N, C-alpha and C positions, 0 to 999 in steps of 0.2 A: 633165481635162474635168469641169466641174460638171454637176449634173443640169439646170441652166438652159440649158446649151449643147447638150444632147442634142436630136436631131431628133424632133419630135413625130410620132406616127404619122399616116398619112393619115386624114382624116375627124375628127380630134380637134376637138371644139367649142371655139370661142373663149369664154373665161370671163373676166368682169370681177369683181374683188373688191377688198377693202381700204377701201371707203368706208363711211360711217355714214349711215343714213337716219333722218329724223324725220317721222312722219306725224301731222298734226293732224286729228282727226276730230270732226265735229259731227253733229247728228241727221239732217238731210236736208231736201230741198226739191224741189218739182216743177221741171221744167226751164223751164216757162212757166206763167203764170197763166191757163191755159185749163182748161175742165172735163175734157177728155180727159187732159191731163197731170196734173192733180190726182188724177184717178181712178187713173191708173197709180201715182202716188206713194202714195196711201192704200192701194191694194191690197197693196203691198209692206210698208208700215209696219204696217198692221192685221192682217197675216197672220203677224207675228212672234210666236212663242209667249211670248217674254219680255214683250211689250207687252200682249197679250190672253191672259190665262191661263184660257181657256175651251177645252174640248176641241174640236178642229177639226171633228169631226162635228156639233157643235152650232153652233159659231161661223160656219163658212164659209157655210152657207146664209143666215144673217142678214147677213153681210158682203156676199155676192154678190147676194142677192136684194133687200136693202133699202138698206143704208148706201151702197154704191157707186152706187146709182141715185138717191140723194137728196143726200148730203153734198157730193160734188165740186162741184156748181154753186155752192152757198153758200160753200164754202171758196175757190173760184176768185175769187169777187167780193171776198172779204176779201184775198186775195193781190194783186189788182189795186190795192188801196188803198195798198199799201206797196212795190210793185214799182218799181224805179228803172231808169235807163239802164244800170246795171251788172248788172241782173237781180235775182235774189233777194238781199235784204239779208243773209241768213245766209250764203249762198255767197260773196258779195262780201267780207264782213268776214272770214270764215274764210280766204279767199285772201289778203287783206291781212295777216292775222296771219302766215301762212306766208311771205309775201314778206319781211316784217320780220324774222322769225326766220332766214331764209336769209342776210340781210344781217348779222345779229348773230353767227351761228354758223358760217357757211360761208366765211369769209374765205380760208382756205387751200385751199379746193376739196375738202376731205375730207368735209365734212358736207353732205348734201342734205336740204332741208326741203320737204315736199309737204303736200297737204291732201286730204281726202276727206269724203264724206257717208256715213253709215250706210245711209240709204235714198235712192235716186236717184243722181245722178252729180255728180262722179266717184266711182266706187265704191271701197270698201276693197280688194277683190281687184285691181282694175286698177292702183291706185296702188302697192300693195305690189309687184306684178309689175314696174312701171316702175322702182321704186327698186332692186329686185334686178337687173334688166337693166342698170341704170347702174353696178352694182358694189357695191351696199350689201349686205354680208353680216352687218351688225348694224343692227337697226332699233328705234327707240324709238316705240312706239305711244302716242299721246297723246290719249285721250278728253277732250274739252274740257268736262267736267262736274265742277264743284267738289265736289258732293255725290254719293256713290256711290248708284246705283240699279240693280237688275237690268235694268230696262227701258231703261237708257241705257248705262252703263259696261259691264255684263256682255255686252250684245248686240254691242257693238263687239269685245270680245275673242272672242266666239263666231264672229263673221264672219271675223276674222283667223285663227282656228283652222281654220275651214273651208278657207281658202285654203292654210294651211300643210300641211294634211292631203294636199293634192294635189301638193306639191312633193317632188321627189326630193332636191334639195339645199336644205334649209331654212335661211334666215338665222336668226341668233340674235335673239330678240325680247324686249324689255323693255316694260313697261306703266307709264305715268305713274299713280301712285296718286291717289285722290281727295285734294283739298287744301282741304276745307271749313274746317279749323281752322288752316291754315298762317298764321303771322304775316305772311308775304309777301302772301298773299291778303287777309287782313283789313286790312293796312296799305294795300294798293292800293285796295280798296273804299272805305275811309274817306277816302283822299286824293281819289279821283275823285268820290265822292258829295259831299264837301265843296266841291270846285271847282264842281260843278254847282249846289249849293244857293246858293253865294255869287253866282252869276250870275242867279238868279231875281229877278223884280221884286216878290216878296212873301216873307214868312217863314212857312213851313209850321208848322202846329200839330202835325202828325203826319207821321212818315215810315213809310210802309207797306212792309214787305218782303214781296214776293209771289214765292213759289216755285211751280214747276210742280206740279200736284197728282198724286196717285197714289191708286188704290183703297185704302181703309182697311185691307183685309185684308193688304196687303203688309207692314204693320207687324207684325201678329201672326204672319205667316209668317217673320219674321226679317230683313226688308230694313232696313238701317240708315238709309235715306233720310230719314225723318221726323226722326230724332235728329240727323243731319248738318245738316239745314236749321235746326233750332232752335239747334244749337251755333253755327253761323255767325251767326245772328241775335243770340245772347247776346254773342258776342265783338265783333260790330260795334257793338252798342249800347254796350258798355263802352268801346270805342275812341272813340266819338263822344259820350260822355256830356257833354262840356263845351259842347255846342251847345244844351242845354236842350230838345231835341226829345222828344216822346213817340213811342215805337216800338210797332208791332204787326206780327205775322207772320201771313201768310195763304197760301192755296194756290189757284191758278187752274186754268182749263182742264178743268173737270169734263166727263166724257163718259159717257153711258149712265146707267142707273138705279141702279147699285151705289153704296153709301156710299163717299165719298171723304174724304181727309184734310181736316180742318176747322181753323179757319173758312175759308169760301170767300171769295176776294177780292171778288167782286161783292157778296156779302152784307155784308162789312165796309164797303165803300164806301158802301152805302146806309144801313147802321146808323150810321156816323159822321156822315153828312150829316144824318140825321133827329134825331140827338142833339145837334146844334148845332155840329159841327166845320165850319168854313168854308174852311180852307186845308189842302190835303194834297199831299204829294209821294209818289210811289210809285216803287220801284226793284225790279228783279228780279235779286237777287244769284246765283241759280242758273243764269243764262244767261251764257255767256261772250261772246255776240254777240247783237245785236238781231235779231229775227226776227218772224214773224207774231204770236206770243204777246205780244211786248212792244210792237210798233209798231201793231198793230191792236187786239188784245184789251185791252191796258192803256191805251195812249195815246189811242185813239179811243173804244172802247166804255166803258172805265173812266171816262173823262172825262164822257161822256154820262150814265152811271149816277149819278155823284157829283152833277152839277149838277141833274139831274132830281129827285134826292132832297133838294135844298136846299143843296148845297154851292156855293161861289163860285169859289175859285181852286184849280186842279189842275195838277200838273206830273208828267209821266212822265219820269224820268231815264234816260239812256242806260246800257247795259251797259258793261263795261270796253272792249270792242271793240278798237280800235287806239290807245287813249289811251296817253299816256306811262306812266302808272302801270300800266296793264294789260300793256303790252309788256315793261316792266322786270320785272314779276312773272313773266311767262311765260318770259322768257329765263332768269331765275334758277332757276325750277323745272326747266326742261329741262337746263340745265347740271348741276344736281345729279344728275339721273337718268342723265345721260351720263357721270358720273364713272367713270374707268377706261377709257373709250372715247376720250375726247378730253382 
């Protein structure tokens, strides 16, 4: 008699194992574009010590007493401009990426691909628990941020660690590294941006690479984000040098009074228009999926800023999203990190 044939004791729990999970994680979104839902989302997001590096004793009265009583209504109006039948663009695209990766990786039924939001729903703990319950005892955590930043990549790992800390039987966990200088990523960006530029009805004079901003002090504190963004920009410009475009790099989404990474995207758009640039295309290489910051802040507000300052033709290009180039890159990155498991 082998041990598999032995009678299990009464009350022995049913355990599933032997599968491999992949969890794609993006930043987050409110569940609906209402003031109340945006307030709930912002309360979680802006309470993360990785995001706001101000002592809670100082920050929480400001957050609860001022920001959460003023900002949610304005943000909800912005979300309503980009909301679709599928809900939040960020959630819908991230879900689409997970569905595509399930098809690419899960043909034999051994790999399960899911998705989560760092803030909001579906949450990282909920989806990790679902993967474990389905038998995944090895999980690849995939923060969907090409450039590493403590306020993005690190906080995803923190949240997964909080969940692991509560588990008696922990699954083995790997984390997808930042891929800001990966040839796969640069090639995918160049191919997809080139496809979109070819489809425009004008030829841009400038391609503006707009990355999400961070407080300037994060650079002096040792965060590599600023350097990662500029390396992506340099490699992409070199890859697309044959197009004869002028390139600039900027940082968007300033918040609060602190000094942020510069130059600011809105300032660059106005400066370029006033100096005589008439045709601009802008793209956000640091975002793996279109979201409020790309669809509203860049495509709507950015367009208005450029035209009001004297510009004429403006195009906000899509992120990699579920494009052929983006999905091929993502599959290759995931397969590499799953080596030895599949």
